[in-house]
C-alpha positions in Angstrom: 74.8 123.2 18.2 72.4 121.3 16.0 70.1 122.4 13.2 66.5 121.7 14.1 63.5 121.7 11.7 60.1 121.7 13.3 57.2 120.8 11.0 53.8 121.7 12.3 50.5 120.6 10.7 47.9 121.3 13.4 46.1 124.5 13.7 43.2 125.9 15.8 41.4 122.5 15.7 44.1 121.0 18.0 45.5 123.9 20.2 47.7 121.6 22.3 49.6 120.2 19.2 49.7 123.7 17.6 51.2 125.3 20.6 53.6 122.4 21.3 55.5 123.0 18.0 56.2 126.6 19.0 57.1 125.6 22.5 59.7 123.1 21.2 61.0 125.7 18.8 61.4 128.3 21.6 63.1 125.8 23.9 65.5 124.6 21.2 66.4 128.2 20.3 67.0 129.1 23.9 69.4 126.1 24.2 71.4 127.6 21.3 70.2 125.4 18.4 69.7 126.7 14.9 65.9 126.4 14.5 63.5 126.6 11.6 59.7 126.2 11.6 57.8 124.8 8.6 54.0 125.2 8.8 51.8 122.9 6.6 48.1 122.0 6.3 46.0 123.5 9.2 49.0 125.1 10.9 49.3 127.7 8.2 46.5 129.7 9.8 48.5 130.2 13.0 50.5 133.1 11.8 47.5 135.2 10.6 47.0 138.3 12.7 45.1 137.6 15.9 44.9 133.8 15.5 47.7 133.0 17.9 46.0 135.1 20.6 43.2 132.5 20.9 45.2 129.3 20.8 45.9 127.9 24.3 47.1 124.3 24.6 46.6 121.9 27.5 50.2 121.5 28.7 52.1 123.7 26.2 50.2 126.8 27.2 49.5 129.9 25.2 50.7 129.9 21.6 51.0 133.7 21.6 53.8 133.6 24.3 55.8 131.0 22.4 55.3 132.8 19.0 56.4 136.1 20.6 59.7 134.5 21.8 60.3 132.7 18.4 59.8 136.0 16.5 62.1 137.9 19.0 64.8 135.3 18.3 64.2 135.7 14.5 63.5 132.0 13.9 62.5 131.6 10.2 59.0 130.4 9.7 58.1 128.9 6.3 54.5 128.4 5.1 
C-alpha cells in the first residue's frame, strides 16, 4: 500500500478541520496504508492531555474517537 503523510495545521479554533485530519489518518490506516501525521501551527495543541476531548467537528465528528484509533494503530505523530 501507499505511504501517506497527513499535515494538520488547524487546532481548536477550527474543530472540523482539526478532526478531519485524524479521520483521514484513521481511514487510511484502516485501509492498510502506512500513515504518518505531522502537526504544525495551531494543530500542535491537539495532543495535549484533555484537548482532544473537547474538539468535535461538524461532519468529521469527535477528534477523541479518531485519535484513539490512530494511537491504537501506532500511527507516528510528529509535532
